[in-house]
C-alpha positions, 0 to 999 in steps of 0.5 A, a space after each residue: 038259565 042260571 038260577 036265582 041267588 037269594 040274598 038276605 041281611 039282618 045285621 041292623 034294625 033294617 032288614 033286606 032281601 034281594 033276588 039276583 041273577 047274573 050279577 043283576 038285582 031283579 028285585 029288592 025289599 027293605 023292612 023293619 026288623 024291630 018294633 013289629 008285631 010279626 016277623 017280616 023278613 021271610 015275607 020280604 024274601 017271598 016277595 022279591 022272588 015273586 017280583 023277580 018272576 021266580 019261585 022258591 024252586 028257582 033258588 040256586 043259592 042263598 047269601 046271608 049277611 054274617 054281621 056283626 050287628 043286632 043279635 036278634 035280627 042276625 039270628 032271624 036272618 040266619 035262621 031263614 037263610 039256613 032254612 031255605 038252603 037246607 030245604 032247597 038243598 042249595 049252598 049257603 054263602 056268607 058275606 060280612 055285613 060291613 062289606 055290604 055297607 061299604 058297597 052301599 057307600 059307593 066308590 071310595 075308601 071307607 071306614 064303615 061304622 055300624 052302631 053297636 050301642 054303648 057309645 061304640 061302633 062295629 067298624 072295618 075299613 074297605 076300598 071299593 072301586 066299583 068292581 073290587 073290594 079291598 080290605 083296609 082293616 079287619 072288623 072290630 069295635 071302636 069308640 064312636 068318638 074315635 071314628 074320625 081318627 081311625 079313618 084318617 089312619 086309613 086314608 078313608 072317610 067314615 060312612 054310616 051307610 047301612 048294609 043291604 042285600 042288593 050289595 051282594 050283586 056286585 060282590 057275587 064272584 068274590 062271595 062265591 070264590 070264598 066258598 059256601 059255609 058248613 050249613 049245620 054249624 054256621 052262625 053269624 058273627 055277632 060282634 059281641 055278646 047279646 045284651 041279655 047275656 051280658 046282664 045275666 052274667 053280671 047278675 050271676 058272676 059267671 058266663 052262660 057257659 059256666 066260666 067266671 064272667 071276668 076278673 
């Protein structure tokens, strides 16, 4: 029997975990990633494996939503995913969290829009027919008041559907075909700098790396 695929996503303030086998979701969990006293995604990962009748030893691969999205939540999800993959000696695969959201939106042409704060959204265009996910526009940042016009250019509709780890199931073959990431160097795609980094650079007039922060 094929091992279990453990999928995680932490790109928004709502994290998720799913146990998948043969493209079927065996168990899933959704948890809060913000405002909690303790980290809850790792327990959710353990719970979906238990609910699926599996153990950590049964995990054959890990899939992690790669963002863009919340800096802290993405780092938590990526850290857990890398830790499990490294500890088990199994491959880690990454998938755009925007692609997961497109599947969650259902069949159709979508401009996925995830809140990026500051009156902006992380966006990407997709067409999902229930079997194949086609990219209509690459991920980027757009002003929140420009979403409808951008969607119209793609012949799509705006969706604010949130990504969920369970959406990795119908995308499994696409994800596997892209190949695993390099475990030692892989990091999520944050979309832009963390708020703390922006504030530090504004206060010091230079980037965290030492270069001028801007003109």
